[in-house]
PAVEXGU-472827 format. One record per residue: residue in one letter; y, x, z of N, C-alpha, C in turn. Coordinates in nm, 3 decimals, decimal comma. Each point is the difference from the previous one (the first is absolute). Layout:
(A (Y X Z) (Y X Z) (Y X Z))
...
end
This chain:
(X (0,575 3,677 6,528) (-0,133 0,027 -0,050) (-0,092 0,048 0,112))
(X (0,057 0,051 0,105) (-0,082 0,054 0,107) (-0,028 -0,099 0,112))
(X (0,057 -0,120 -0,009) (-0,023 -0,097 0,107) (-0,146 -0,045 -0,003))
(X (-0,051 -0,040 0,114) (-0,141 -0,038 0,008) (-0,031 -0,124 -0,084))
(X (0,095 -0,093 -0,012) (-0,026 -0,119 -0,080) (-0,009 0,034 -0,149))
(X (0,085 0,091 -0,047) (-0,005 0,041 -0,140) (-0,128 0,080 -0,026))
(X (-0,034 0,088 0,090) (-0,123 0,078 -0,014) (-0,122 -0,093 -0,005))
(X (0,001 -0,105 0,080) (-0,109 -0,097 0,001) (-0,009 -0,071 -0,135))
(X (0,115 -0,040 -0,055) (0,002 -0,067 -0,131) (-0,053 0,092 -0,108))
(X (0,039 0,126 0,005) (-0,047 0,097 -0,100) (-0,152 0,018 0,009))
(X (-0,051 0,012 0,120) (-0,144 0,017 0,018) (-0,076 -0,124 -0,045))
(X (0,054 -0,120 0,030) (-0,063 -0,124 -0,044) (-0,003 -0,011 -0,152))
(X (0,098 0,061 -0,066) (0,006 -0,002 -0,145) (-0,088 0,108 -0,062))
(X (-0,064 0,079 0,083) (-0,089 0,106 -0,050) (0,071 0,128 -0,037))
(X (0,119 0,021 0,054) (0,077 0,120 -0,030) (-0,025 0,106 0,106))
(X (-0,046 0,115 -0,044) (-0,022 0,114 0,090) (0,132 0,075 0,015))
(X (0,063 -0,013 0,115) (0,131 0,060 0,021) (-0,006 0,152 0,016))
(X (-0,120 0,055 0,003) (-0,015 0,146 0,007) (-0,030 0,061 -0,136))
(X (-0,013 -0,084 -0,103) (-0,038 0,050 -0,132) (0,117 0,067 -0,071))
(X (-0,033 0,088 -0,091) (0,102 0,068 -0,080) (0,070 -0,098 -0,092))
(X (-0,074 -0,103 -0,046) (0,059 -0,104 -0,085) (0,114 -0,070 0,074))
(X (-0,028 -0,043 0,122) (0,098 -0,072 0,081) (0,122 0,087 0,025))
(X (-0,024 0,124 0,035) (0,110 0,092 0,030) (0,084 0,027 -0,125))
(X (-0,064 0,010 -0,115) (0,074 0,022 -0,125) (0,087 -0,121 -0,034))
(X (-0,055 -0,120 0,022) (0,075 -0,123 -0,028) (0,121 -0,010 0,092))
(X (-0,020 0,024 0,129) (0,113 -0,008 0,093) (0,106 0,104 -0,033))
(X (-0,043 0,119 -0,035) (0,095 0,104 -0,037) (0,082 -0,041 -0,122))
(X (-0,067 -0,056 -0,101) (0,068 -0,044 -0,121) (0,096 -0,115 0,030))
(X (-0,044 -0,094 0,084) (0,085 -0,114 0,035) (0,124 0,046 0,077))
(X (-0,018 0,094 0,090) (0,113 0,051 0,076) (0,097 0,075 -0,090))
(X (-0,055 0,077 -0,094) (0,084 0,075 -0,093) (0,079 -0,096 -0,089))
(X (-0,066 -0,102 -0,051) (0,067 -0,097 -0,087) (0,101 -0,085 0,075))
(X (-0,022 -0,019 0,130) (0,092 -0,080 0,080) (0,102 0,084 0,074))
(X (0,012 0,128 -0,036) (0,094 0,091 0,067) (-0,019 0,002 0,151))
(X (-0,125 0,000 0,044) (-0,030 0,008 0,143) (-0,017 -0,134 0,068))
(X (0,036 -0,109 -0,067) (-0,019 -0,133 0,056) (-0,108 -0,071 -0,081))
(X (-0,075 -0,086 0,066) (-0,108 -0,066 -0,070) (-0,022 -0,140 0,054))
(X (0,001 -0,097 -0,088) (-0,035 -0,137 0,033) (-0,116 -0,037 -0,091))
(X (-0,113 -0,032 0,056) (-0,119 -0,025 -0,081) (-0,093 -0,097 0,070))
(X (-0,112 -0,026 -0,063) (-0,105 -0,082 0,062) (-0,135 0,063 -0,031))
(X (-0,103 -0,052 0,061) (-0,133 0,057 -0,013) (-0,049 -0,004 -0,145))
(X (0,025 -0,111 -0,068) (-0,047 -0,012 -0,139) (0,068 0,102 -0,091))
(X (0,128 0,025 0,022) (0,071 0,099 -0,080) (-0,061 0,138 0,020))
(X (-0,036 0,032 0,122) (-0,062 0,130 0,029) (-0,135 0,008 -0,069))
(X (-0,080 -0,107 0,008) (-0,131 -0,001 -0,067) (0,016 0,018 -0,151))
(X (0,097 -0,069 -0,058) (0,023 0,011 -0,144) (0,035 0,143 -0,039))
(X (0,088 0,062 0,075) (0,038 0,138 -0,030) (-0,115 0,098 0,024))
(X (-0,083 -0,027 0,100) (-0,113 0,089 0,027) (-0,098 0,003 -0,116))
(X (-0,005 -0,107 -0,078) (-0,092 -0,002 -0,114) (0,046 0,096 -0,110))
(X (0,122 0,050 0,009) (0,053 0,093 -0,098) (-0,020 0,146 0,040))
(X (-0,073 0,023 0,108) (-0,025 0,136 0,049) (-0,149 0,020 0,019))
(X (-0,046 0,125 -0,016) (-0,140 0,030 0,024) (-0,020 0,036 0,147))
(X (-0,125 0,029 0,036) (-0,032 0,027 0,141) (0,070 0,124 0,054))
(X (0,046 0,088 -0,089) (0,071 0,121 0,043) (0,150 -0,021 0,012))
(X (0,046 -0,123 -0,028) (0,142 -0,028 0,008) (0,076 0,037 -0,125))
(X (-0,072 0,027 -0,109) (0,063 0,033 -0,128) (0,024 -0,128 -0,080))
(X (0,117 -0,010 -0,062) (0,034 -0,115 -0,082) (-0,087 -0,003 -0,124))
(X (-0,048 -0,119 -0,037) (-0,084 -0,017 -0,118) (0,089 -0,051 -0,113))
(X (0,006 0,075 -0,110) (0,079 -0,042 -0,115) (-0,062 -0,126 -0,059))
(X (0,076 -0,111 -0,009) (-0,057 -0,125 -0,049) (-0,037 0,005 -0,148))
(X (0,057 0,089 -0,076) (-0,030 0,010 -0,143) (-0,126 0,080 -0,029))
(X (-0,021 0,105 0,076) (-0,113 0,088 -0,027) (-0,110 -0,009 0,105))
(X (0,035 -0,048 0,120) (-0,097 -0,004 0,109) (-0,020 0,135 0,065))
(X (0,080 0,099 -0,040) (-0,012 0,136 0,054) (0,093 0,019 0,118))
(X (-0,036 0,092 0,087) (0,085 0,033 0,114) (0,044 0,145 -0,010))
(X (0,104 0,032 0,075) (0,043 0,138 0,010) (0,081 0,052 -0,117))
(X (0,038 -0,087 -0,094) (0,076 0,047 -0,114) (0,147 -0,036 0,007))
(X (0,039 -0,073 0,102) (0,140 -0,038 0,014) (0,080 0,118 0,053))
(X (0,110 0,029 -0,065) (0,087 0,108 0,045) (0,122 -0,065 0,064))
(X (0,015 0,019 0,129) (0,112 -0,056 0,073) (0,079 0,114 0,062))
(X (0,108 -0,035 0,064) (0,079 0,103 0,069) (-0,083 0,070 0,106))
(X (-0,098 -0,071 0,058) (-0,080 0,057 0,108) (-0,095 0,109 -0,050))
(X (-0,052 -0,015 -0,123) (-0,098 0,098 -0,045) (0,044 0,075 -0,126))
(X (0,125 -0,013 -0,040) (0,049 0,063 -0,122) (-0,020 0,152 0,002))
(X (0,016 0,063 0,114) (-0,012 0,146 0,007) (-0,145 0,047 -0,003))
(X (-0,095 -0,089 0,027) (-0,138 0,044 0,008) (-0,089 -0,054 -0,112))
(X (0,057 -0,075 -0,096) (-0,085 -0,055 -0,104) (-0,045 0,107 -0,099))
(X (-0,112 -0,025 -0,064) (-0,057 0,092 -0,096) (0,030 -0,050 -0,141))
(X (0,019 0,089 -0,091) (0,023 -0,036 -0,141) (-0,135 -0,035 -0,061))
(X (-0,014 -0,120 -0,055) (-0,127 -0,044 -0,057) (0,006 0,024 -0,151))
(X (-0,101 0,070 -0,048) (-0,007 0,031 -0,143) (-0,114 -0,078 -0,061))
end
């Protein structure tokens, strides 16, 4: 992902590699692949559409962000009444 040719392809596809969206997608892909990742530019773009500008996952059913409770944020989530 860090090679100049891959970075060029990402930039040509309109992907900001410094954005929180991009970083969230790569983090999720690495987690799902147990540290290994085989992907392409279109797959990254598709996944980026599922995150907001802050890198928060957008629930496809409600369109809301920040309500997913995962192992990463289980200790810090708030009880919603």
